[in-house]
N, C-alpha and C positions, 0 to 999 in steps of 0.2 A: 086098862084104865076105863072106868065107867064114864057116863056122861056128866056125872056130878063131880065137881072138884073135890080133892082131898082137903080137909081142913088142916092147914099147916099149924095153926095155933088159934086159940079163941080170944086173942087180944091183938090189937094193931101193933105194927112195927114202927117205932119212932125212928125217923131217918132225916138226917140233914141233907137237903138237896140244894143244888146250885142253879141259879137262874139260867135259863137257856140250855141246860144240859138235858140230854135225852136218857131216859131210864126205861128198862123193859121189865115190867111187873109180871111175876108168875101168876097165871090164872088157873093153873091146874092143881097147884098145891104140892106137886111132887119134887120141886127143885130143892137141892141141898144148899142153895145159896139164898134162901128166903130173905126178903120178899121178892128177890129178883130171879129172873129166868136163868136156868143153866142148861136148857135143852131137853130136860126130862120129859117134856110133852110130846116129843117126836113119835109119830105113829098113832097119835090120838086126835080127837077133834079139837083139842085146845091149842091156843097160840098165845104168846106173850102179848101184853098190851104195851104199846109204845106210848110213852108219856113224856112230855117236855115240861120241866119245872118252870112255872111262870115267875117265880122269885126265889131268892136264896133264903131259906128258912127251914125249920123243923116241920115235917109233915108226918101224919100217921097213916101208913100204908096198910091196907086190909090184910089181915092174916088168915081170916076164915074163908076167904075167896067167895063170899056171898054178898058183898056190897053191891048196891045199886049205883054207886058213885065211883066206880073203879078208876084208878087204883086206890083211891082214898077210903078210909074207914068211914062208914055211915052208921055204925052201931048195930049192924045186922047180927053180929056175933051174940048179942044179948038175947036173940030169939032162937038160938040153936040149942 
């Protein structure tokens, strides 16, 4: 695996999250359980991002892995 993340998809993942629940967002793009970590990063420089949902609602988690506001989509996929 290189230092650049694999682009899992070029659109965000809409996900219903629960307030106070912890999620582990895949930062490497290799996970088969996108947008969440399945351990595929092992042996690389990547690690999942631990994120706690501040409220129960639908969020859009980054699919391209290039967001500057991880794990949330910031539109970076538009520049790829």
